[in-house]
N, C-alpha and C positions, 0 to 999 in steps of 0.2 A: 504494500500500500504506500509506503514511503517512497518507493521507487516511482510509482505512477505519479505521485504529486510532484516529484522532482522533474519528471519528464514533462508533465503538463506545464509546469512553471517555465521550463526551458523553451517549450514551444511558444508560450505566450511572450517570452522575452524575444525570441527570434521574430515573431510576428510584429511586435512593437518596433524592432530595429528595421524591419523591411518597410513598415508603414512610414517610419521617420525618414528613411532614405527616399521613398517614393514622394513624400511631401516636399522634401528638399529639392528633388529633381523637378517636380512640378513647379515649385516656386521659381527655380532658376529658369525653366522654360518660359514661364509667364513673364518674368522680368526681361528676358531676351526678346520675347514677342513685343513687349511694350517698347523697348529700345528700337527694334526693327520697324515697328509701325510708325513711330515718331520720325525715324530717319527717312522714311519714304513718304512722309506727310499724309499717312492714312489715318484719318481721325477716327473712323468707325472701329478699325482694328485696335487702335490705341485705347479707345474707350472700353472695348471688350477685354483687352489685356489688363487694364486697370481694375476692372470689375473682378476678373479672375484672381488678381493679386489680393483684392479685398477678401475674397473667399479663402485664399491660401492663408491669410493672416489668422483666420479663425482656428486653424490647426496648430498654431504656434503657441506653446506654453508661455504664459505671461512673463515668466522669469527668464526665458531663453533670449539671448541676444542683447536685449536692452539693459540687463542688469550690470553689464560691464561699462556702459557709456555714462557720461556725466549727465546730470539733469539738464544743463544748458545745451549740451550736444543733442540730447533727445528732443528738446523743445525746438531746436533749429530744424532737425530732420522732420519733425511733425509739421512745422510751419511750411517746409518745402513740399511735403505731401499735400497739404491743403491748397497750396498754390497750384500744384499740378492738377488736382481734382477740379479746382475752379476753372483753370484754363481748358481742360478737356470738356467740362460741362458747358462752357461758353462757345466751344468750337474753335478756339484760338490755338491752332497747331504750333505756331511760332512760339507763343508764350509757354505752351506745354513742353516743347523741346527744351527751352531754357530752364524751366522748372525741373524737368527730369534730370538734366545735366547737373543742376545745383543739388538736387536730392541725392544723386549718386556721389557727388563730391563730398557733401556734408556727412553722409552715412559712412563713407570711407574714412573721413577725418575722425568721426566719432569712434569708429572701431580702432583706428590707429592710436588715438588719444588714450583709449582704455588700456592699450598695451605699450605705452610709452616708456615703460620701465627699462627697456633695453637701450643699447647705444643708438645713435642716429642712423648708422648703417643698418641695424636690425629693423628699425622702424621703416626705413626707406625700402628695404627688401620685402617687407610685409605687404606692400601695395600690390605686388605681382603674385603673391601667395594665393593659391586657389581657396584656401580656408579663409583668408582675409576677405576675399571677394564674396564668398558665401556668407560670411558674417555681416558684411556691409549690406548685401542683398536682404538678409534676414531683418536687419534693422530698418531698412527702407520699407520692406513689406509690412512690418509691424506698424510703421508710421502710416502707411497707406490704409491699413486696416483700421486705424484709429480715426480716420477721416469720417467714416460712416458712409452710408449710401447717398452719394450726391449726384450720381449719374443715372439717367434714365436710359438704359441700354437694353435693347431687345436682341437676344442671341439668335 
């Protein structure tokens, strides 16, 4: 009996790890879709990707990602997400492109600021680290999720 409970616990742990990996992949895909849609001036696709990111944010534990950034950094990233949402809602692709670029930049800065304990070379190297990129996407997605439903998009 103890063996079956260990086995079922192990299965649950594996399932949780797979679900976490899938949600990370989905978030990364949706983040890339938003970047791509904005770079091609495709408002409808950008709005859909933004809405998908809002849904992705619902699967992120509240303590993940944002716990390492400062309150000021988080507020800036959330402000950037609100600006992006407002630009998309008003149909202003140019403003949305600028807001998205600022959101990416500020979420990366917030992530790097949280890990500034190393040398300057370490912090600079973190910008190209896939884990750093995933963490900054996570932070940006959380901020997008905090905006609320501001877009009326039909899928």
